[in-house]
N, C-alpha and C positions, 0 to 999 in steps of 0.2 A: 812895725812893718807897715808900709804904705801900699796902696793900690798901684798897679802898674799903669804908667801914663803913656808909654811909647805905643805907637800904632804900626802894626805890621800887616799889610794888606796881602791877602792870598795865602797866608800861612796855613799849615795843616791844623785840623781841629780834632782834639782828642776827647774821648769820654773818660773822665777820671774814675767814676764809680756811680752806682745807683742803687736804689732800694725801692721796694714796693710794699704796700700793705697786703695782707691776705684779701682776696676778693670775697665779699660777703653776698651770698645769694639773697635776692630781695624776697622778704617775707614780711609784709606790712612795712611800716616806716622803719628804716634802719637806724642804728644807734649813733651814727656819725653823719655830719654834714659833709659836703664835698670839700670844703676848706679844712675841716677837721682831719680828714683822711690825708690830704696833701701835706698838712703841717706835721702830722705824725711820721709820714714817710720822710719828709725833708729833715726833721730833727734827727732821725736815726742815721740819715746819710751824713749830715754835717758832723755828728759825733765821731764818725770814723775817720775824718780827714783833718789835716793840719791847718785848715783855714776856717775862720769864723764867718758867720753869715754877713757881717759888715764888709767883707772883702769881695762879695759878689757884685758884679757890675750891673746885672739885669736879671729879672725873673720873668719867665715866659711860661704860661700854663695853658694847656688845652682843656676845654670844657664845653660840652655840647649843650648842657642844660643846668647851669649853676642855679642855685636857689634865688628867689626874689630878693633876699637880703645879702646876696653875694655878688653884687654888680662889680665888674672887673675883679673877679675872684683872685687873679694873680697878685694884685696889690694887697689884698687882704692876707693872702698867704705869706707874701714877702714881709709884711709888717709883723705878723704873728711869729715868724721865724727869727725876727730880730735883725733883719737886713738894714733897718734904719730908714728914716724918712727920705733920705737922698738917693735911695736905690730905686730906679724906675722899674715898673712891672706892667705887663699887658697880657691880655687873654686872647687866645686864638680859637677859632671854631671851624673845623672842616669835617663835621659829622664824626664818623668812626675813626678818622685819622687825626683828630684834634691833637692828641698827644704826640704823634709823629710830626705834625705841623709845627708844634712848639720846638721840637728838636731841630727841625730844618731851619726855623727862624733863628734859633741860637747859632747854628752853623754860619748862617749868613752874617750875623752880627760880629762873630769872631773873624770870619773871612775878610770882612770889610775893615778890620782894624779898630772898630768902635768899642769892642769889648774883649776882655781876656778871660773872665770867669762868668759863665751864665748858668743859672739853675733853670732847667727846663723839664717839663713833664706834663702829666695829665691827671685829671681827677673827675670823678662822677659819683653822685649819690642818686642812682636811678630810682631807688625806692622812695625818694622824696620828690619825684616829678610831680608837678602841680596838677590838681584837678580844676578844670576851668568851667566857665559858662560859655555858651555860644553867643554870637553877636546879637541875636534877638534879645537875650536876657541882659546883655551889657547895655543895649539901647534902652531897654525898659528901665534899668536902674538909673541911667542918666536922666530920663524923664522924671522918675520918682524923686531923685535928689534935687531936681530943679523946680519941683512943685512948691509954690510959695504959701499955700494955705490948705486948710482941711478939704475944701471942695476940689481943688486941683489934685490933691493926693488921693482922694476917693475916686476921682475919675481915672487916674492912672492905675489904681489898684484893680479896677474892673477890667483893665486891659491886660493884666497879668495872666498868662496862659500856663497851664500845668507843664507843657513840654519845654517851656523856657527853663525849668528847674532840672532838666536832665543833664547830668554832668558830662563834661568832655574830658577825656583822659589825655593829659599832655604827653605822656609817654607814647601812646598809640599815634597821636598826631605827629610826634617827632620821628617815629619809625615808619611813616607813610610818605611816599614820594608824591608831592603835589602835582608834578608834571604829568605823571601817568596814572595817578589815582590808585596805586598798588602799594601795599606794605612790603617790607623787605622779605618776609617769608614767601609772599606770592611771587616775587622776582626769583627767589630760589627755586620755586617749583618750575619756572620757565627754563631754568638751567637743566633740571632733571629731564624735561621733555626734549630739549635741544640736543643733549649729549647722551640720551638713553641711559641714564644712571639709575640703577635699581635701588629700591628701598633697602635691600639687604646690604648693598655696598655702603650706603649711608650709615646704617646701624653699626656695621662692622668698624667703620672709621670712628664713629662716636665712642664705641666701647674701647678702642685702642687709645683714644684721647684720655679717658679716665685711667686706664691701666698704666699708661706711660707716665702720667703726672703722679699717680700714687707711688710708683716705683722711684721716681725722682725724689720725692719727699723722703721715702724710706732710705735712700742712699745718700741723703744729705746734699743733694745737688741744687736745691732751691734756696741758695744762700742769699738771694736778694730779698726774700720775703722776711719782713720784720714783724714780730708780734705786736699787737695793739690791745688796749684794755678800754672797755667802755665805762660809762659813769656808774654802772651797777657792779663793776668788778669782774665782768666776764672777759676772759682772755681769748683772743683769736690768733692762732699761730699758723693756720692753714686755710686754704680756700674752702669755704663752707659748702660749696656745691659739688665738691669732689666725692665721687662714689667709688671707692676702691673695690667694692664687692659687686660691681655692675656685671650683668650677664646679657648675652645677646638675646636669650629667650625672653627676658623681661623687656628689653628694648623693643623687641618686635611686637609686643602687645600694645604699645602706645599708639593712640589714634592720631591721624593727621590733624594739624592745627589750622593751616592756612587754606587748604582746599579739602574740606571734610569728606567730599564724595570720591574724588579721584586722586587726591594728593598723596605725597610720600614724606613730606617734611613734617617732623614731629617735634615736640618739646625736647625729646631725648637726643635727636641728631641736630639740634640747633644750639647756639650759644645761650648762655644764661643771662638773665637780667640781674645785674650785680652792682654793688657799691665797691669802689676801690680807687687807689691812686698809685702812680709810679713816678719817681723823680730821678733825674740824672744831673750830674754836674759836668759841664763841658768846659774845656780850657784850651787856650792857645798854647803853642810850644813854649813861648816865653813864660807864661804863667806856670806851666809844669816845672820849668827849671827854677824859677824864682821862689816858688813855694814848696818845691821838692814833693810834687804830687805823684801818686801812682797813676798808671795808665791802664785802663781796661781795654781800650781799642781805639781805632781811628775811623772817622766817618769819611768815606771816599766821595760819595755822590748821592744825590737824592733825585727821584723822578716822580712827577705827578702826571698822570695820563687820564684821558676821558673816553667815554663810550656811551652807547645807547643806555639810558637809565633802566630800560626793561631788563637788561642783562648786567646790572651793576656788579653782581658777584664776580664777574670776569675781570674786574678792575686790576687785580694783581697780575694777571697774565699780560695785560697791556703795559703796565708800569715796568714789570720785569723785562719784557721784550725791549722796550725803549731804553732802559737803563743798561742792559747788557750790550746792546748795539752801540750806544754812545761810548762806552768804556772798552769796547773790543774784548768782551769776555764771552765765554761760552757757558752754558748751563752746567757743564761738567767742571768748570773752574770753581763753582760754589760748593764749599764744604758743608755748609748747613743753611737750610732754607726754612724760614718761619713764614707761614701764611696764616693770618689770623682766621680762626675757625668761626666765622659768623654762622655758617651752616656747613655741615659735612659735605653736602652736594656742591656747595660753592667752591670748596678747596679742590674736590675731585674734578670739577668742571674746568678749573684753571689748569690743572695738570693735563687734562685732555686737550684743551685749547693750545697749550704750548707744544704738545706732541703732534698736533694735527697739521698736515700739509696744507689742507684747504683753509683752515682758520688762519694759519700764519701767513699764507700768501694773499688771501682775499680780504682779511679783516686787519691783521697786524701789518700788512704790506711788507712782509719779510720773505725773502726768496726761499728760505729753507726752514723747516720745522726745527724746534730746539731739541726734540727727542724726549724720551722718557727719563724723568728724574728719578734718581735712586731714593726710594721711599724711606730707607733707613736714615737718610739725611734730612727728612722733612719732619718738622715739628717733633724733634726727638723726645721731648718731655710733655707731649700733649699740647693742649691749647685752650681756647675759650669755651669749647664744649664742656670741658671738665672744670676749668678754673673760673670761668665767667667772663663777661664782656662789658665792663663799665665803659661806656662809649668813649668818653674823653680820655681815659687812661690807657686803653688797649694799644694804641700806636706807640706809646712810650714803653709799655711792658714788653712788646715783642722786640724792640730795639735792644732794651736792657738784657733780656734773657738770651738773645742771640749772642751778644757780646760775652755774657757770663759763660755760656756753653763753649764758645770759642776759646776763652781763656782756660777753662778746665781741660779741654782736649787739645790745646795748642794748635788750633786751626787757623788757616791763613785768611780765607775769605768767607764772609757770611752775607746773607741777604734777608731783610725783614720786609714783609709786604702785607697789605690789607686792602679789602674792598671798602668802598665808601658810598654811602647813600647819595643818590643823585646821578650815578653813573660815572664814578671816578675810581682811580686806583693810585696807591702810593707805594713806593719802594725805596729803601735805603741800602746802599752797598757799604759793607763794613770790612775793615782790615783788622785782623787780630794782632795782639801785641804780646810778646813773650816776656 
């Protein structure tokens, strides 16, 4: 069997299937690198399908902070999966939406007729984020290395200051917006003030995230999650940050993290720092027929929107608004809505914004508010508060799980969305397939 050579421009794009690893809550250095996680997920996916890795036309991976020995991590993953040296691969980065960007890039490549089978997804090992030195130390090291004799090295040594040795945590740098000087948690606090969202509402939402995900596992609904085994023989079959026994009373005892005096955002009502990967195989209509592939669902459209970085958590509201308007859908047409749970307050604020006449008219430039969304159709199996938020993988995870849920319930339309550091929002409109 050979690769398909014909080009069909503008054809529909299908998601064949997908898998993800359990998301592992960061506790020290995790047992897997980002490429390890993606390879484990990709291997499990390809074993389920009637095509080998060599038939894939391209590999696209989202990763916000791949390791220093994982440059162009997509190529590493493609080669380790056995795609072969002739299969191109590239890495994309759009902060929290890197995995969704990979999916969108795959859609464009199939739409253009350049590809028929694309492996796309995202991966992140946040526990392995580097610890750095600041520029003063880097400058000193440069001078030390260029010193040519003992006298010059001695002179350089006397200029070494103790504060040069203070480490800079790459993860904290990555989660801080350089344009406004605030980290993501501080922008979440801004949303609480703006929409008057209470601490109790945040905690209640967070508790439900854990309870819904725990129930989904118990009912066998997390079928995309594949077990993985580390080098010590430890088996991981569920998200390790999940707390099925969580109680509101315990959640309420946690102290604010980002505004210790007046804040309401805590570790409990925020997403978890995690390691994990999610992979999807996308195909053209011709590839589906040629290789007799199953269909999980179809990608209808993608939207990227932007807003003031101070309110970056409202990105989903902007992307959802623009996507629905362009496709002439109402919010009521959506059977299931996944909004990545970066913070409980952020999801709640998005719902408030979409229902607000003032916000829709003056900010979204939409004549009418979208109304209140049915909460039973929102994140039906919990989200990143319970499962974790490995930044590069989350965008792919929510697309995959939305499609899995639609397939299980025979739903027609789904929408997956997430906020993005820097003041962006992304959303993908999905069609179910019976």
